[in-house]
LODREN-845435 format. One record per residue (C-alpha): x, y, z; residue in one letter. Coordinates in steps of 0.001 Angstrom, whole numbers. Example, Ala and Ser with C-alpha at 12.3 -4.5 7.8 and 13.67 -1.06 7.14 Angstrom:
2
        xx        yy        zz   romar
     12300     -4500      7800       A
     13670     -1060      7140       S
This chain:
703
        xx        yy        zz   romar
         0         0         0       M
       994      3648      -266       V
      3268      4642      2576       K
      1744      7709      4255       T
      4491      9746      5850       V
      3357     10875      9294       L
      5578     13174     11303       R
      4917     15486     14188       T
      5331     19034     12920       M
      4763     22292     14704       T
      3668     24968     12282       C
      3601     28637     13081       A
      1810     30553     10342       L
      3593     33797      9552       L
      1524     36004      7267       L
      2616     38997      5250       T
      -215     40310      3086       S
       -67     42439       -51       F
     -3537     43898      -465       T
     -2966     47062     -2478       A
     -4468     45654     -5678       A
     -6628     42750     -4617       T
    -10213     43872     -5062       A
    -11905     42096     -7954       A
    -13669     45273     -9070       D
    -10323     46926     -9825       R
     -9690     44858    -12925       G
    -10735     42141    -15307       V
    -10717     38588    -13892       P
     -8100     36469    -15628       V
     -9517     33843    -17962       T
     -7546     31098    -19726       P
     -7673     33048    -22979       D
     -6400     36223    -21284       I
     -3521     34235    -19798       L
     -2628     32712    -23169       L
     -2775     36107    -24882       S
      -517     37609    -22214       H
      2090     34881    -22698       I
      1849     35043    -26475       R
      2681     38771    -26367       R
      5758     37973    -24302       N
      4586     40698    -21928       A
      6604     41603    -18852       E
      5075     41464    -15379       E
      7247     44043    -13634       T
      7973     47590    -14850       P
     11699     47378    -14178       V
     14484     44825    -14212       H
     15223     43817    -10605       P
     18874     44962    -10765       R
     20079     48568    -10430       M
     23563     50116    -10480       Q
     25208     53242     -9102       W
     26739     55579    -11665       L
     28895     58690    -11774       D
     30379     58498     -8267       N
     26999     58001     -6614       G
     25240     60964     -8219       R
     22972     58823    -10405       R
     21422     55367    -10420       I
     20941     53310    -13557       L
     17743     51277    -13838       I
     16334     49256    -16725       S
     12636     49901    -17335       T
     10576     47587    -19491       V
      9690     48548    -23046       T
      6848     47216    -25176       V
      7965     43912    -26641       Q
      7756     43583    -30419       T
      8748     39915    -30573       Q
      5685     37837    -29811       A
      4922     34153    -29748       G
      8341     33029    -28582       A
      7227     31986    -25130       G
      8721     32836    -21793       R
     10165     31041    -18833       G
     13499     29545    -17901       Q
     13650     27036    -20758       F
     11693     28881    -23450       A
     13128     29875    -26788       E
     15689     32627    -26234       Y
     14407     36140    -26825       V
     16708     38995    -25729       P
     14383     41206    -23705       L
     14840     44897    -24365       S
     14837     47535    -21665       Y
     15017     51301    -21674       L
     18205     52241    -19842       Q
     17284     55164    -17598       R
     19247     57151    -15029       T
     17693     58642    -11897       V
     19277     61670    -10235       D
     19698     60810     -6547       V
     19186     64398     -5374       R
     16194     65442     -7495       T
     14680     62180     -8736       G
     14845     63488    -12321       A
     15136     60757    -14957       T
     17095     60681    -18212       T
     16579     58065    -20916       D
     19784     56630    -22382       I
     18755     54071    -24982       G
     17017     50750    -25520       V
     19013     47618    -24873       G
     19930     45078    -22247       Y
     22700     43884    -19896       D
     24128     47325    -19018       P
     27446     47730    -17184       V
     28679     50943    -15599       V
     31866     52654    -14545       A
     31351     53091    -10818       A
     33472     56245    -10562       Q
     32797     57819    -13950       A
     29938     58833    -16191       D
     30200     55905    -18621       V
     27657     53179    -19492       I
     27909     50264    -21905       A
     24993     48115    -23080       Y
     23855     45859    -25912       H
     21448     47679    -28243       P
     18076     46208    -29122       E
     18139     43394    -31651       G
     21903     43049    -31595       S
     21850     39497    -30283       G
     24938     40291    -28266       G
     27073     41253    -31255       G
     27278     45006    -30669       R
     28081     47256    -27758       L
     27101     50906    -27270       V
     29025     53207    -24916       V
     27101     56227    -23638       A
     26970     58970    -21003       R
     24270     59422    -18379       S
     22993     62440    -20294       G
     21855     60071    -23033       G
     24612     60734    -25564       T
     26189     57677    -27196       A
     29931     58196    -27468       T
     30893     55179    -29574       C
     29828     51733    -30723       E
     31727     48532    -31383       V
     30728     45436    -33332       S
     32563     42246    -32434       V
     32491     41187    -36071       S
     34917     44063    -36666       E
     37243     42691    -33995       L
     37425     39112    -35251       M
     35833     36665    -37642       S
     33914     33513    -36739       D
     32485     35227    -33672       T
     29515     33884    -31736       T
     28912     37169    -29903       G
     29779     38966    -26683       I
     29829     36809    -23566       E
     30773     39350    -20888       A
     31646     43043    -20570       V
     33402     44970    -17796       A
     34013     48710    -17510       L
     36981     50017    -15554       A
     35903     52012    -12503       A
     37433     55180    -13981       N
     35660     54568    -17309       G
     38910     54588    -19267       G
     38847     51022    -20602       H
     36385     48305    -21570       I
     37066     44580    -21362       A
     35030     42404    -23726       V
     34908     38583    -23812       A
     34146     37454    -27365       V
     33173     33899    -28203       G
     34381     32364    -31433       Y
     34597     28993    -33124       G
     31909     26434    -33884       A
     28638     26684    -32025       S
     28211     24185    -29228       R
     24784     23267    -30566       F
     25586     23116    -34260       A
     22955     21385    -36364       A
     23889     17805    -37268       P
     24903     17077    -40824       A
     22227     15551    -43035       A
     22385     11764    -43183       A
     23154     10226    -46588       P
     20062      8869    -48279       T
     21658      5466    -48854       N
     23381      5068    -45482       G
     22650      4721    -41793       A
     21983      7753    -39599       A
     24073      6798    -36587       V
     25822      8562    -33733       R
     28492      6573    -31921       V
     29490      7400    -28355       L
     32969      6283    -27385       E
     34355      6446    -23872       A
     37777      7509    -25108       A
     36428     10453    -27116       A
     36931     13772    -25275       P
     33896     15915    -24670       E
     34429     19319    -26267       I
     32373     22426    -26850       W
     34029     23537    -30059       G
     33805     27021    -28585       H
     36604     29396    -27623       N
     36761     32835    -26044       V
     39082     35801    -26532       A
     39461     38748    -24154       V
     39752     42165    -25788       W
     40527     45532    -24201       V
     39373     48821    -25766       L
     39524     52416    -24610       D
     36421     54462    -23761       E
     36195     55603    -27411       H
     35916     51976    -28627       C
     39346     52239    -30229       S
     42857     50961    -29526       D
     41500     47378    -29459       A
     43946     44783    -28138       R
     43431     41036    -27921       R
     45094     40139    -24625       I
     44068     36498    -24048       A
     42665     33388    -25715       D
     41072     30496    -23842       L
     40232     27376    -25887       P
     37160     25304    -25016       E
     36064     27949    -22553       T
     33217     30341    -21882       R
     33300     33470    -19719       I
     30247     34246    -17624       G
     31414     37390    -15833       R
     34335     39811    -15728       M
     35402     42682    -13495       T
     38262     45168    -13313       W
     40314     44920    -10122       A
     43320     46344     -8313       D
     42466     49946     -9243       Q
     41804     48965    -12884       D
     45170     47271    -13350       R
     43869     43687    -13551       K
     40926     41826    -15068       I
     39265     38921    -13259       V
     37044     36521    -15236       A
     34814     33612    -14191       A
     35279     30861    -16763       T
     33574     27561    -17521       A
     35079     24559    -19304       T
     33518     21164    -20048       P
     34397     18127    -17946       V
     34205     14825    -19860       P
     31301     12703    -18684       G
     29999     15278    -16193       K
     26666     17018    -16300       G
     28073     20441    -15390       F
     31165     22372    -16487       P
     34045     23307    -14216       R
     34392     26962    -13212       S
     37602     28818    -12372       D
     38642     32405    -11695       L
     41254     33701    -14139       H
     43405     36785    -13635       L
     44712     38801    -16608       F
     47173     41669    -16829       D
     45857     43890    -19660       P
     49251     45545    -20085       A
     51214     42343    -20709       T
     48493     39801    -21535       G
     49870     37514    -18860       Q
     47228     35275    -17297       G
     46940     32927    -14340       S
     44324     30979    -12378       V
     43344     32941     -9285       L
     41013     30278     -7820       A
     40359     26813     -9218       A
     37147     24791     -9244       N
     34915     27376     -7617       I
     31661     25668     -8625       G
     28964     26679    -11076       G
     28094     29697     -8991       Q
     31241     31430    -10215       G
     29362     33292    -12940       A
     26583     34431    -10593       A
     28560     37248     -8963       F
     32028     38708     -9255       L
     33223     42052     -7911       Q
     36546     43534     -6831       A
     37111     45626     -3716       A
     37225     49390     -4395       P
     40707     49530     -2850       V
     43071     46653     -2214       G
     43768     43239     -3703       P
     40538     41439     -2818       Y
     37805     40011     -5037       V
     34454     38535     -3926       A
     32655     35822     -5865       F
     29955     33196     -5401       T
     31524     29924     -4462       Y
     31042     26262     -3658       D
     33789     24636     -1641       K
     32976     21236     -3185       E
     33136     22608     -6711       G
     29526     21650     -7347       L
     28563     22829    -10805       G
     24983     23513     -9761       Y
     23914     26578     -7809       Q
     22686     24911     -4654       L
     25182     25661     -1892       R
     24924     29468     -2324       K
     28107     30551      -625       Q
     30536     33296     -1458       F
     34268     33684      -968       A
     36811     36488      -800       I
     40206     35825     -2396       A
     43382     37861     -2555       S
     44959     38648     -5903       M
     48255     39141     -4080       A
     48657     35548     -2911       D
     45693     33697     -4562       S
     44523     32635     -1108       R
     40839     32364      -261       I
     40515     34356      2966       H
     36767     34116      3686       V
     34110     31543      2913       V
     30646     32640      3958       S
     28169     30866      6137       M
     25718     28777      4153       D
     23685     30079      2418       P
     24691     33635      1460       R
     24242     35401     -1876       E
     25209     38461     -3950       R
     28225     39844     -2078       P
     28998     43485     -2956       R
     31674     45697     -1481       W
     30776     48290      1127       L
     34363     49369      1725       D
     37811     47870      1095       E
     37366     45248      3856       R
     33600     44702      4117       T
     30927     43255      1852       V
     27170     43281      2003       L
     25564     39884      1417       A
     22028     38502      1255       D
     20918     36003      3862       I
     18971     33711      1584       S
     15213     33412      1535       G
     12865     31698      -872       A
     11807     35059     -2335       H
     13605     38408     -2766       P
     11136     40037      -363       L
     11994     37601      2430       T
     15785     37824      2188       R
     17796     39731      4788       R
     20970     41795      4650       L
     24240     41372      6536       A
     27787     42728      6519       T
     30752     40357      6388       V
     34286     41651      6934       D
     37558     40242      5682       I
     37988     38394      8989       E
     34674     36611      8457       G
     32636     38455     11104       R
     28974     38732     10102       E
     26407     41253     11372       T
     22800     41430     10226       E
     21423     44860      9251       L
     17763     44922     10296       P
     15243     47021      8425       G
     17226     47279      5183       I
     16111     45272      2116       P
     18460     42516      1058       A
     18903     43882     -2458       N
     20381     47200     -1228       A
     23447     48327     -3185       M
     26095     50596     -1636       P
     27318     53653     -3528       S
     30959     53640     -4661       P
     31980     55697     -1627       D
     29971     53517       779       G
     27964     56476      2084       R
     24582     55599       602       R
     22382     52616       -91       L
     19865     52273     -2909       A
     17371     49517     -3514       W
     14520     48529     -5792       L
     11349     47228     -4185       D
      9121     45058     -6394       I
      6026     43723     -4671       D
      4105     40534     -5413       L
      1916     42381     -7937       Y
      4750     43996     -9917       G
      4681     47573     -8557       A
      8209     48965     -8247       A
      9933     51794     -6405       S
     13509     53029     -6042       L
     14657     54316     -2646       S
     17891     55653     -1164       V
     19211     56090      2379       A
     22368     57507      3890       D
     24720     55038      5554       L
     27217     55615      8327       R
     29225     53625     10815       K
     28937     54636     14472       A
     30729     52787     17289       S
     31554     50015     14847       G
     27902     49515     13818       V
     26509     50354     10372       W
     23315     52432     10482       Q
     21016     53688      7723       A
     18877     56819      7730       S
     15132     56662      6916       P
     14469     55758      3303       R
     13684     58371       669       R
     11718     57191     -2368       Q
     12956     58820     -5573       I
     11156     56841     -8302       W
      8165     54531     -8603       K
      6166     52726    -11299       A
      2778     51047    -11357       D
      2495     47311    -12032       P
      2031     46386    -15712       P
      -800     44003    -14775       L
     -2903     46554    -12888       A
     -5775     46192    -15374       S
     -6395     42622    -14186       Y
     -8091     41471    -10999       A
     -5174     40253     -8897       R
     -5768     37824     -6075       A
     -4504     38633     -2591       E
     -1094     37081     -1930       R
       440     36227      1427       R
      3801     34931      2513       F
      3433     31961      4823       V
      6098     30074      6721       R
      5880     27078      9019       C
      8311     25055     11078       E
      9029     21679      9523       S
     11828     19443     10812       T
     15440     20047     11857       D
     14621     23697     12461       G
     13882     24272      8763       V
     11192     26891      8183       R
     10126     26522      4541       P
      8444     29489      2895       E
      5435     29625       602       A
      3153     32128     -1108       I
      -557     31648      -519       L
     -2781     33087     -3265       V
     -6355     33550     -2063       L
     -9422     33158     -4294       P
    -10895     36343     -5686       L
    -13563     37755     -3377       N
    -12200     35537      -625       H
    -14742     34928      2141       D
    -13010     34074      5459       P
    -16071     32014      6449       R
    -15454     29587      3608       R
    -12889     26933      2833       R
    -11714     26640      -732       Y
    -10207     23915     -2907       P
     -6426     24168     -2836       L
     -3865     23755     -5618       I
      -333     23134     -4351       V
      2068     24481     -7003       D
      5679     23191     -6840       L
      8478     25015     -8669       H
     11293     23308    -10556       G
     15003     23708    -10272       G
     15253     22785     -7416       P
     17202     26040     -7044       R
     15520     29399     -7384       G
     12928     29310     -4637       G
      9750     31330     -5187       L
     10884     34147     -7487       D
     10969     32196    -10737       G
     14734     32439    -11100       G
     15615     35795    -12669       S
     12102     37199    -12908       H
     12455     39457     -9885       G
      9445     39304     -7608       A
      6825     37359     -9536       Y
      6402     33605     -9405       T
      5200     31941    -12631       P
      2567     29223    -12538       G
      3593     25625    -13123       T
      1302     24626    -15976       I
      2750     27085    -18507       L
      5806     28111    -16444       S
      5571     31644    -17781       S
      3266     33979    -15882       S
      2019     34840    -12404       S
     -1379     35497    -14001       L
     -1772     31724    -14029       E
     -2334     31892    -10275       H
     -4867     34699    -10747       D
     -6689     32548    -13296       M
     -7081     29769    -10700       W
     -8144     32378     -8111       A
    -10828     33709    -10466       A
    -12185     30163    -10721       K
    -12498     29887     -6938       G
     -9254     28119     -6050       Y
     -6623     28964     -3478       A
     -3043     28339     -4643       V
      -119     27488     -2381       L
      3236     28063     -4112       V
      5496     26063     -1828       A
      9262     25966     -1428       D
     11234     23026       -15       Y
     14732     22427      1334       R
     16093     20974     -1907       A
     16161     24572     -3181       S
     19276     24990     -1042       G
     17898     28143       567       L
     17739     26676      4062       Y
     21306     25460      4226       G
     23044     22935      2035       F
     23541     20558      4953       D
     19773     20379      5475       A
     19510     18410      2211       V
     19755     14697      2981       S
     22541     12673      1396       R
     21156      9298      2466       T
     18190      8989       128       G
     15691     10852      2335       E
     15679     14090       324       A
     12188     13661     -1112       Y
     10840     12543      2268       A
     12241     15716      3841       Q
     10840     17887      1056       D
      7497     16152      1612       F
      7391     17294      5238       T
      8388     20831      4215       D
      5595     21052      1637       I
      2915     19431      3785       M
      3880     21685      6682       C
      2623     24732      4772       N
      -352     22786      3385       V
     -1447     22019      6944       D
      -922     25667      7899       A
     -3275     26761      5092       A
     -5844     24283      6384       I
     -5526     25447     10008       R
     -5827     29052      8864       D
     -9262     28184      7499       G
     -8404     28817      3836       V
     -7995     25317      2370       A
    -10506     22492      2277       D
     -8510     19379      3283       P
    -10848     17157      1250       D
    -10341     19039     -2018       R
     -6653     19445     -2745       M
     -4565     18955     -5885       A
      -803     19067     -6390       V
       984     20144     -9568       I
      4678     20479    -10372       G
      7095     21074    -13235       H
     10560     19539    -13733       S
     12073     19020    -10259       Y
      8681     20074     -8905       G
      7242     17124    -10823       A
      9768     14865     -9083       Y
      8233     16100     -5842       E
      4730     15403     -7162       V
      5740     11851     -8058       N
      6919     11319     -4493       W
      3886     12940     -2867       I
      1279     10935     -4740       I
      3067      7675     -3933       T
      3274      8539      -221       H
      -105     10003       710       T
     -3789      9738      -252       H
     -4574     13334       712       R
     -4650     14777     -2810       F
     -7648     14239     -5067       K
     -5812     15131     -8292       A
     -2273     15675     -9521       A
      -399     16918    -12577       I
      3235     15849    -12992       S
      4853     17780    -15835       K
      8325     17082    -17252       E
      9371     14872    -14355       G
      9659     11638    -16305       G
     13344     11205    -15471       F
     12816     11307    -11728       A
     13962      7739    -11261       D
     17442      8639    -10034       H
     18895      5232    -10851       M
     18220      5730    -14563       A
     18277      9539    -14514       G
     21838      9634    -13179       W
     23124      8646    -16636       G
     20459     10386    -18744       A
     21931     11784    -21937       G
     24946      9486    -21498       A
     26336     11857    -18837       R
     26724     11428    -15134       T
     24665     13745    -12946       N
     27170     15814    -10990       Q
     24555     17164     -8569       L
     23319     13676     -7687       A
     26878     12379     -7446       T
     27833     15134     -5020       T
     24770     14595     -2861       L
     24409     10815     -2961       Y
     27539      9346     -4508       G
     27074      7266     -7648       T
     24391      4597     -8070       P
     27259      2245     -8828       I
     28571      2692     -5300       D
     25323      3484     -3443       N
     22463      1721     -5245       P
     20290      1512     -2112       D
     20313      5296     -1731       V
     18997      5711     -5262       Y
     16398      2976     -4842       R
     15005      4724     -1764       R
     14428      7828     -3884       M
     12623      6094     -6743       S
      8806      6462     -6756       P
      8610      3191     -8704       I
      9118      1365     -5415       N
      6053      2963     -3810       F
      3315      2804     -6461       T
      1313       -51     -4903       R
     -2009      1273     -3612       G
     -1932      4717     -5264       V
     -5275      6527     -5325       T
     -4561      9996     -6783       T
     -5822     10541    -10356       P
     -2787     11895    -12183       T
     -2035     13590    -15475       M
      1518     12996    -16712       F
      2874     15530    -19223       V
      6047     15213    -21278       S
      7635     16843    -24305       H
      8940     14934    -27324       R
     10855     11806    -26420       G
      8720     11002    -23396       G
      7465      7613    -24603       A
     10819      5861    -24710       L
     12104      2694    -23052       P
     12926      3424    -19434       G
     10448      6319    -19308       D
      9230      6727    -15718       L
      5950      8312    -16804       Y
      5149      5346    -19021       G
      5826      3055    -16050       W
      3697      5099    -13639       M
       852      5466    -16136       Y
       761      1707    -16557       A
       871      1216    -12757       A
     -2035      3625    -12256       W
     -4195      1948    -14890       R
     -3313     -1521    -13626       E
     -4737      -545    -10237       Q
     -7872      1093    -11654       G
     -6774      4672    -10898       V
     -7597      7341    -13434       D
     -4510      8538    -15321       A
     -3685     10439    -18477       Q
      -364     10655    -20309       Y
        29     13606    -22669       R
      3126     13687    -24894       I
      3822     16800    -26987       Y
      6081     16993    -30030       D
      7546     20282    -28765       D
     11248     19573    -27984       P
     11433     22260    -25266       N
     11330     21597    -21543       H
      8681     24346    -21361       V
      6074     24208    -24110       L
      6313     27288    -26324       I
      4044     26387    -29245       G
       788     28355    -29133       E
     -1393     25331    -29864       A
       510     23196    -27351       D
       164     25833    -24636       Q
     -3571     26122    -25230       R
     -4057     22380    -25211       D
     -2010     21919    -22025       Q
     -3773     24724    -20154       L
     -7309     23639    -20965       Y
     -6476     19979    -20309       A
     -5046     20918    -16890       A
     -8095     23011    -15998       I
    -10419     20179    -16997       S
     -8406     17665    -14956       W
     -8367     19780    -11795       I
    -12024     20849    -12126       D
    -13097     17247    -12552       R
    -11849     16271     -9109       Y
    -12008     19448     -7012       L
    -15275     21099     -8151       I
    -14584     24657     -6958       P
    -18272     25594     -6837       E
    -18826     23442     -3732       R
    -17119     25737     -1231       A
    -17649     24689      2366       E
    -19000     27296      4791       V
    -17050     27312      8041       V
    -19389     27540     11013       D
    -17834     30010     13428       E
    -20830     30050     15796       T
    -19616     29630     19403       P
């Protein structure tokens, strides 16, 4: 029979409500067709990119506001077809709040101590770079095709703090994903894998240095079989530090290193080896002195799960500080101190701390975690983006008194309304409970439109993929996309308009509650189960959710969690498991003929630890299942060894309703318009069939 996991859990419901735009009469309720139209237009859900940068010695702040997208139908989401989003680069005067528009483009970099900006113009595809001033005047432009032939575009850009030089990493050589040659009509179409054959990318990178006028171009370094994710100028603009990635034969993730280049001589060296896949997530040099801060994983894990950072010295290549786990986005406050985020599942729940070069950490209460210090360390600026997409930019003075950093009251200098204000947005709340081992997993509870506190509502538990990323949808800023289409937060408002509550739950496998909290003995899914059910039970005790009408849905790693949940409890009346057909770790470890480096780091190999992998396979727990389940896969799903095919057969063998939908779309997130429509309406029909939202239970509160 299904093993129901029963554990004693104490849950303390911690609510933070966002009610500024929740009334149904303030907008149009979201229908399935409205949601599909919104995704098809590739429309943004926040008015500004979540990152901002100081410019011109702290006199201005650069923000990237969203423009109307002209490229439609390409889909959105982490795995959708790549579309370079365009933003209007805009500066805000810190003293007056006056704004100046620079130009349309993306990925801007700034000179912290000078009035110089560089960005990719719209439609360039990364092949051109524009250099401009904060007044809006473009000073020069460079095309990488003029620097070298066979280029694949710009990979990274860094501006010297004084604005005098630009470092540009240019990819060249064959594309990693080159189309295969056509098979001869009279011969076999065969691909042979040989263990002795080295795994290569066929991609190289060159580092160029130009002056602020885009001239005097010098090619100072070449790195074969390498990509560069990030670069920064260091040591008062005398050195360049780059985070690189190179393939590792047979591994699922590349190896990352920090390289140090002397632009005057072209001499290069490795500053820090095997820093983990987080190396490209952040990289910044101290304003004075030989130190550089970067995201780091002491085990060299190529997957961003540990979420540490380190400080290394360019003088002796020694790593001086490794942060507590987990910490994110270190940025320099002065020559010996960095600000760092204390991780949370969502940007709005993260906290801020200082860490000095000796490793001492002090939390700064009352200051948002995304605050950025000015180049002189005397001010902080931060962008607030709420759960509905409204944004504001604020500044505060910063000083150190008696060894303690203190910030003055905030002063708002810019704000923008949410792009989705015309729709009826459901009320959203942060909830947090206490699970096991002191872990307090976070979740977002989306209430039904016109929520009546006397009623209980059917609940949809929505589980994100990754598992990294938490509740902010990766790089989306503050909004959390729904699981069915993995593209828009309006998906949750659509369910709310139909009378559902939605619980968007995080779990410890995201790495946001400490890497050591993730089990290495095959109990990871069992621990995630308690984390998820902890917040489910909190929603029930709060009187929102009807415990007899609950469904669970998940995408990718979230679908792995769904597979575990429905084989370990009878509490859910319906389930949708999407793109989790490789969740049998025994077979999934070698999927694509590559070892899974994340699984190997956590659990060892299935060759050495087969019992650990067997304990994590839902195949071993399918006897007695009762939850009607829809399995969804993209092209290639119905293949030998397919977990979904196995589970579908097991469901039908036991007389449990099941559906297996396989789409020809090769993407991990469906991007075809017809496929998206079919998937959405099929999911709605499946959930409605078993939860019947119209039958809301009235809670009798009579004493």
